[in-house]
N, C-alpha and C positions, 0 to 999 in steps of 0.2 A: 694598648691603646686598640690592636686590630684583633683580640680578641671579644670586643663586646662588639666589633661591627661584623665577625663573622658568624655571633650568635643570632644576630639580628637576620642578617640575611640567610640560616638558614631555616630558623624562624618562618620567613617567609616563603622560603623556599616548602616548607612541609604542609603549611596555611595553605599553599596554591594547589587547587582542584587539579587532581592530574585529566588529561582528554578523557574523553568516555571508551569506557570499554580497555583500556587499558590496561586498571587497573584490578580487573574480577575476566578479564576471557570473555565475557557473554558480550550476542550478539542484541542488541536491542533494536526494537522496532514502536513504535511512538504513531499510534491512528488521531491524527490531531483533530477539533470538533470546527471543522468550516460550513455547518448549518446544511446538508445535505451536499455539498461538493464533492472533493475528495483530497484527502493531502495524508501523505505516509511518511516517516522518516524514519529511514533508515540509519545505524550508529553502527559502525563495526569493529570488533577487537583491537584494529590498527588508528581506532579516530577517525575514521573518515566518516563522509558523511553523504547517503544517496534519500533525497528529496524524489519525492513521485506525486507531483500534481500540486498545485501553490492555492485554490480554492477561487475565491469569488473574487472582481476587485473591490477595491477602497482596501481600509486597511487595515479591517478588524480581522480577517480572515492571516497576511500579514504580520502581520503580529503575534496570533495565535501559532504562528507557525518559530515567530523568532523568540516568544515565550518557551517553547518546548524546545530548541536548542540550545537555550542560555539552559533551562535545565538538563539536556544532558551537556552540557558543554562543551558546546560546537562552537564556534568562532567562522564558521565560513561553510558553505553547499558545497561539497567537491563537486558534486553530479547532481545535476537537474533532469529529471523525463516529467515531459508534458506527452499527455497520452494522444490524446485530442484538441482541438481547437475549439471549445465549448467553453464560455465566460466562467463554468463553474469550477472546472480545471484549470483552466491558465489564466484565468481573468486579475491573481492577485501577483504573479510573475513580476512584475515592472515594478510595482510598488514594492517589492522584497527584496528586490535585487539592490532600492536606495539604504537597506536594512543592515542588508547584510553582502558578504561577498558569494557571488556565486563563480565555479569554473567551467565546466565545461556543461553545455546543453544539449540535450538527447530528447528531438521530437521527428515528427516528419516534413518536417523543412518546407510546411507548403507547400504539400505535394497530396490534392483532393479534388477528386473528381465533381462533388458538388462545390467550388469552391468559391460562387458566388455570394454565397452568403453565411461561408461559416467557416472563417479564414482570421490570420492572426492579428491583432493589432498591430497600428503603426508604430505605439508602447511597447507591446512585447518585441518586433523586429528592429526597435533601437536599445532593447538594454541592454547593460554592462553586462555581458559575461565573457569572463574568457578564451571560451572555443565552442562552438556550434558545430554541430553533427546529425547527419539523416540518420535514422538509424534503422536496421534491418532485421530479419529473424535470425539465427543467429549469431547475432550481436553479442559479443559479454560486455557488461561493464565492467572498467580494468580498476576493480577495487585490489588492496597491498591484501594480502595476508599478517597477519598478525605475529611478531616474534614467536618462537616456543609454539606457535597455533597448536592447538589438539583437533582443529575441525579443520577442514575447504568449505571459505566461502565463495559461493559464485549466483551473481545474477546475470539470463540472459535473456535476449530477446525470442518471445515465440510467437507471435504475431505481431504485423503491423504492415497498416494499410492495405488489407484483405490477403495479404501473402503467410506463406506457416513456414516454419522450422520442418525441414525435411529429414525425419526421424527416421531411418533407417529400421529400426527394431520396432518399430512400436505394437503393442499389442492389440488384438481386436476390442471392442467394448463393447462388455457386456449389458451394454445400455444401449449401445445403437438404437435398440427398435424402440426408443422414447424420443428420437431425436426428429417427430416432425415440427416443419417450420414453419413462420410467420409468415407476414406479409413485408415485404423486402424493405429494409430501411436504408433510406436513401442518404442520412446523416451521417455527418463525422465519426459521428460513435462506430457505424462498423470499420470505422480504422485508426481504431484506438490499438494502443502498444499492447501488447500483454507479455507480462512478463514471471519468469519462476527464480526464487530463490531456493538455494539451499546452503542449508550450514553443518558440514556431517551430514546425517542422515537427515534431519532435518530439513521439512521444504514445505517453500511458500507460495501464495499463485493469488498474483494480483493481475486482474482485466480488467483496468479502465473502465467504459463504459461500454469497453466489446460485445455487440448486441448477439441474438438469438442464435441465427443465421448462420450465421461467423464464429460460435460456439461449437454448432456442431459443426461445422465442417472441421475445425481443431479438434476433434474427438473421436469423429465417426467417418468412414468403417473403424479405423483406428485410432486409438488413445494417444496422441503428443506428447501427453502433456506428463499422463502418470498419476502416478497416487502422490496426497501429497495433505500434511498435518493442519495445515490454517487455510481457511480460504477466503480470504477477502469478496463479499457480496458484493459480484458484480455490479455497479449502476446504482449504487446505491439500495439496493435490491427492488429494482423497480421491473415490471411483470416484460419489459421488452426485453431483458437478459435472464442470465437463469435459468437455462435452460438446464431438465432435468437429467438430461445424455451427457451434461456436462458433469454439475454437481456431483453425481451418483457417481460417476468413472471415478472422480478426483477422490473419493470418499476420506474426506477431509475428518479430523477428529472437532476441530474448530470453526466455526464462523461466526467473522466482525465484520462485523455492517454500516457502514460509514452513512449514514442516513440524517435526513431532519426531523422536524416531528411532524411537515405534513409533506413530505419527499423518502419516496423510497420504502423501503419496508411494506412494500401492495402484498395483497393477499396472495397469490397465485404464489409469488414464492417463498414468502413464509411459506406455504406448505408444501412448496420442493424442498425446504430446509427441513421441516420436521419429519417429511417421509425420508431422508435420506438420513439411513439408519448409523453409519456409521459418525454424523454426529452428535457429540455429547452435551453440547453449549450452546449456544447463543448469544454473542455477547454484541450491544446495538450503542454509538453515539450519544443517539437520542431515544428517547420515547414517544412510541406512534399515537401524535394526538389527534390523531382522528378518527372516526365515529367507530370505523374498525379494532381501536386498539385496545379493547377488551379481551381479543379470538386474537389480535396478530403483536405481541412482543413478547420479549422473552423476559423469566424472571426480573423481578424491582433493581436485586443488588447486581445482574449483569447489565444494567443500563448505568453509562456514563452521566446522561444529564436527560433531568425529567420536567424539567422546567421551559416553556418555551422562551423566557427570558433568562437567561444560563450566562454561568460564568466561561463556558469554551470546557467541560474538562477532558480530555483525551483518556485514551484507553493506552496500555504501551504491553509490549511481548517484549518476553526475556531471557535466549537461547542459552541454555548451560552452557560452559567451553568445549564441550566434547560433542553438546549436539542432544543429546541423549536427553533432558526433559527440557520444556520452557515453562515460566510462568503468565499469566496474564494478569491485569492486575486494573485497577482503575484509583489511582494515588489518593484524589480526592476523597474519595469515601471509603480505602482503610478494604475494599476488596481484593481478595487475590488467590490465583486458583494457578495446581499445576498438576502439569498432564505427561506423557512418557512417550516420548517421537516413538512412531511407528519406522520398522526395518520396509523399503519402498524397492 
């Protein structure tokens, strides 16, 4: 009588999906369509999750985040980083916390010189999380290394609240002469948390909405970041960010833009990306549907969503277990391209 029960239990075990990353050792990153906000889900080979920003208020963006988490077989957001207090970045957090458990929340802990109009809502302050920590430059997100990992994983804060990581051996930026400043940005964008992810030799940069003059300080006269493989285009591709002194110094192979149909992907930023000779491909969450879209769009196959009323397709980045190569795909359209990691 025990053997049928044993067989049934074994069948159930074999049919249950493994935790994301554990089966193949890859590091996966989901760029979630939150219509010109920003939300990036990182799923580690050890099965942990790190979400950067939660999109807009309401139910649409949290539901899209949960859908991506289910695709990745994630039942909890272990770490949540809110880069700054603009509603297209933190607005979905309180609703998300009702849909999926959230572990440690990293943010600027309500520290902002311009607090009068840009501050977290009471719902955000009251939402259920396991722990809250104010992040500082140099802090590492304490992600676990997978058993028998072939590549070491790190996520470090480079900047927050207009303060920067002190890098003793930072090299001079050859593009420092392009670091002309723009009018001072007094919004909370300038306080954005900037992070750098490394997985073996692979490097990924996420600057939230950090603005132009702060970017210049980050990489001039010395480049505190170094070079990267993938650049998440800052601030949805707005020209308030994406200084050429930063983008060209990072020397990315790929740029991924979390833009909307009429938000981001602005001409000055697009020109900077095209003028950065290291960039092989630009991927976009949305097609730019403004009148300038005839010239300021990447090739159609690298755009996840082309219609104004779309299903919210995501872009997926998957890094090989040894960090030596990575694949970017739009699963909804069966578009896939593979790149080789550079030495940095």
